N, C-alpha and C positions, 0 to 999 in steps of 0.2 A: 504494499500500500504506500502510495506516495503522500507524505504528510503535507506537502505544500498545496496540492490540489484539493485535499480535505479541507485545509484552512480557508481556501477561498470559498468552498461550498458552505461552511460554517458561517462565514461572514455575511454570505447572502441570506442565510436563514436566521440570523438574529440571535437572541437569547437561547431559545430551544436548541439551536445548533450547537452553540458553546456547551450546553449540558451534555448533548449526545457525544460531543468530542472528548469531553472529560471522562465520561463513563467508558468510552471505548479505549482510552489510554489506561484506565485502571484495569481493565479486563486484560489488556496486552501485558501489563506489568506483572500481574499476579500469575498470569499463565506462564510468563518467562521465569518468575521466581520459584515456582513450584517444580517446573521442569529441571531447574538447575539443582534444586535440593536433592532429588533422587530419594533413595530409601533412608529412613532414620537409622542412625548408628546403633548397633546392638550393644547394650551395657553388659560387660562381662560379669558372670556371677562371681561373687565373693567366695573364696575357699573358706570353709569352716575353720575358725581360729582354734589352734591346738590348746588343749588344757592339760595339766599334769597333776599327778598325785602320787603319794607313796603309801605302802601298807607294810606294816611290820608284823609278821605273822609267825607264831611259834607253834602252830598246830600241825605243821607238816612233819609227821613222825618224830615229833619233839625237837626238829632241827630249826633253829632260828632262820628265818627267811625274810629278806628285804625285797619288795616288789616296787620298782619304779615303772610308772605307767604314763602313757601319752595318749590322749584321744583326740579326736578331730577327724580330718580327712583319711589318714593312714594310721590305725591303732598300733602302737608298739608297747611291748612289756619286757623288762629285764628283771630277772630274778637272781638274787645273790645270796649265797649261803656262807656268812662270815666264819662259822666255825668249821667250815670244810675248805680251808685254805683260800677264803674270800673268793670262792669260785662262782663266776657267772655261769650258772648251769642251765639257764633258759633265756633265749633272746627271740621274741616272735614279733612278726610284722604282717599286719592284715590277717591274723590267725594262723599264719604259717610259722613253724618252728624251725629256725635256722640251725640251732645246735643239737648235737647228738646228746640227749638228756639221760640222767641217771633215772632208774626206776622210782617213781614217786613213793611206792610202798617201802622202799629200802633207803629212803633219804635219811633216815636216823644213822644208817651206817655208812653214808656216802663220805668219802675221804678226800674229794677234790681230784681223784685220779680218772683217767680213761674215759671222760666225757665232760660236757660243759666247756669250761675254759680254765685251764690250769695256769696258775701264776708261777713262772720259772725264775728263781732267784736264790743266791748270788751267781749261779752257774747254769745258764740256759742249756738245756740238753746235756750232752755226755761230757764227763771228765775222765781223761785216761788214767786208769789205775786208780781212781777216786782221789787222787792227790794232786796238790800243786804247791808252787813255792812263790812267795811274793815277799820282797826286801828281806831275805834271809830267813823268813818263817815259813815252815811247812804246815799245810793244812790237810788233814785226812778225813774225808767225808764217808770212807768206807765203800763197799761194793753192793750195788743193787740191781746190776744189769750185766751179768757175766763178770768180765775183768775190768768193769768201769762203773762209774757212779752216773745216775740219770736224773734229770729234772730238778735239780735244786732242793732247797731246804724248806720252802714255805708253802708247798701245795697241800700238805697234810695237816698242819697244826691249826688250831683255832686262832683266828684274829679277833681283835677287839673292833667295835664299831660305834660310831656315833649315832645321834638321833637323825634319821631321815628327814630330808627337807624338800618341800615343793613350793615352787613360785609360778609366776605367769609364763616363764619362759624355760623351765627346766624342773627336773626331779633328781635328786642325788642322795648319795650316802657315801661316807668315808670310812675306810677300814684301815687298820694299822697293826703292825706286829713289831715287837721290839727284840733286838739282839742285846740283852742286858746281862751284866755279869751275874753269874749264879744260875743262868737258864741253860738248858740243853743246846738251844741255838747258838749261845755264846761259846759254849764248850767246843762246838765244831768250827765256828767262824768268829774268832775272838776280837771282834770290833764292836764297840759300844754304839749303837745307831738304831734308828727307826726307819722302817719302810711303810709308806702310806699309799693307799690307792683310793682315788675318788671316782666313783661310777656316776656319770651325769648323763641322764637322758634329755636330749634337746630336740629342737625342730628338725635336725639334720639326721640324727641317729643317736649312738651311744659313744660318748667320749670317756676314756679311762685314762686319768692322769696319775702318774707316780711321782713321789717325792722320797728321796733319801736324804736323812739328816744325820750326818756324822757327828757323834758326840764324843768320839775317840780323840786321842792325842796323836793318832797315826793316820796316815792316809788310807782311805777305803777302796779296794779294788772291787768291782762288781759288774755284772751284766743282768739285764732283766728282759723277760719276754713273755708274751701271752700265747698260750697253747690252745687255740680253739679247735674243736672237733665239730666240723661243719657237715650238715645234713646234705643230701642231693636234691631235695624238694621236687620230686618227680622222677622222670627218666634220667638215668645217670648221664646220658650223652648230652642232656640239655644244660648241664652245669659246665661253664666256659671260665677258664682261668687264664689271667695275664699277670706276670711278674717281670716288669721292666727293670731288671737289674742289670749291672754293668759287667759282672763276672760271676763265674761259677767256681766253687772252692773244690780242688781236688781232694779226695778222701780215699783213705785205705782202711778197709773194715769199718766204714761209717765215721771214721775220725779225720778231720781235715788235716792235710800235711802242711798247710800254709801256702802252698802253690795256687796261683789264680789262673783259671782257664777261660779262654774265649768262648763265647756262647755261639758264635756264627756257625750254623750247620749241624750243631750237636744235638743228640737226642734229648738232651736237658734244657734245650733253648725254648723258654716259654715267654719270651718277650712279646710274641704275638698271640692273639686270642686262641686257646687250645682247648679241646674237650677234655675234661678231667679223666674220663675212662681211657683215654689214649695214653695216659701217662703211668709210669711206675717209678716213683721217686722216694728217696729219704735223704735229700740233698740241701746243702747250704749254698745261698746265693749272697753275693756281696756288692755293694755299690747302689744300694736303693736311695732314693732322693725324694724329699718331701713334695716336690712339684710333679712327680711322676709315680704315684703310688700303685700298688698292686690292686687287682679288682677281681670280683667273681660275678658273672651273670647267670642267674638261674632263668633260662629262657622260657622254659614251660611254665614257671611260676609267675613269671613277669616281674622279677626283682633283680636289682643290681646292688651289690655290696662293695663299697670301696674301702680299703684297708689303709687309710691315711695315717700319717705318723709324723712326729717331729724329727729333727734332723739326726738326732743321735741313734735312731733306729736304722742303721746302715745295712743290716743283715735280715735275710729271710730264710726260714727253713720250711721246706714243702715235703709233706708226708703223704703220699698217695699209694695205696696198696689195693689190688682188685679184690681181695677177700673181705675188706672192711666196709661197713654201711656208712662211713664217714670219710672226710679227708681234712688234712690240717694245713694252713697257711699261717705261719708264725712270724709276726713281727718281733725282731730282736735287736738289742743294742750292741750285740757282739757276735762273734762266731761260736760255733760249738767248740768246746775245749779252749775258750779263750784266755784263761789264766796261764795254761801251759804254752800256748802260742807266744803270749807276751813274754813270757820267761825266756823265750828263744830268741827275742829281738824282733818278733813279727808285730810291731806295735800297730801299724795300720790295717793289716790283715785281721787282727784279733779285734780291734776296736774296743779293748777292755776299758770301761770307764772308771776313772780314779777321782774320788771326792777328797778335797784336802781335810785336814784336821779341823773340826768345828764347821765344816762347809756343808752346803745344801745344794742338791742337783735335782732337777725336775725335767719331766717330758711327758708325752702323751700318745696315745693311739685313739684314732676316731673311726669307729665303724659307721660310715655314712651309707645310709640305706634309702632307696628311692625306687619308684616303679620304673620299669623299662618303657621307653616311649613306643 
C-alpha cells in the first residue's frame, strides 16, 4: 500500500477519513508486532532444591551406624560404621547401591574388611615382610597375607565419632582414631598422632576429607587410601572404567620394584574407557592428577562416578578379578610398600608423605556422582 496516495484520499474525505487512516495504521502495527514476537519463551522448570539430614542409628545388630542423606532430584544416602574401622559400607544413588555391602544381619560382626570401603593407613596395601625402617627405627606390623602385611592398621578397630550435623548444603560426620602411647596401635607404629576422617554428603556427591595431626616430636611417615568395593549395577560389561595415570609400576609377586613402565599399548593401559570385565588386574598406577581424575560409568544404570582427589593422591590401585562380584579402584597417596621404596631412595615413586613434628596435613577424595546424559 502506498501511504502517499492514502493520505491524499484521506484529505478529500475529511475527519472520517483521518479516523479510518489511524485505525488502519494501528492494525498494521499490531499485526507486525505480533508476527515478530513469535512463540512465547518457555520458562525452565526449577530443579527441586536438595535437602539434607542425618540419622544416628544403633539398632542395626547393635552396631552404631551414621546415615547421611540427601533428598531432592537424586536421592543419595551414605552409611558409616564408626566402630568397624569407620567403614563407609553403603553408598546409594537413586536407590541403586554402589558398594558391595556386608550382610545386614551380620553387621554386629562387621570388621571393616572385604566390603564397603576400607580405610588403609599408615601403609596402604602390602608391606614386604611386614617390616620397614624409617630414620633408623624399624617397625614390624607382622604377617597377615603370606609373607607380607596387608591393608594397614585402622580398618578393624573402633573409631570415635562426633555428633552428625546437617545444614542446607550438606550432611556430615567426623570420625577419628588416636595412636596414643599405651595403645596397641602405638606399639606397632610409635608416633603420637591422630587420624581424622570427615564424611560429607553434598550436592555433588560424597567428600571424604582426612587430617593427620602429628603430636610427636619426630617426623611422621605415612600413606592413606580408600579401598572401595564397587558393585557392577547390572550387566558386568556395562561398567566402564578409565584411569588416566601417567605410569604403571612394575611389580614382582604383586610388590612394586620401583620401576615405572610406559602405558602405551600395554594390556594394563586403561587411560581410555574400558569395559571392566575385559580386565584382570591387581596393579599400581602412578601420576594421577587432580585435573584428570579416574571415573566409572555404569551405562546400564545410567550413573557416572568420578573419583576426584586432592593433589597428594598420586597413586591408584585397581583390583579386578573375574571371580568377584565387585571391583576396586583405590585412590592412594602413595605406592604399595611405600615405606620400603622410600628407604631405598625412591622418593618420587613411593610418594611417602611425611608430616613434621607438631605438624598437620590434610587432603580429600570426592566421589562425584551424577546421571549419565
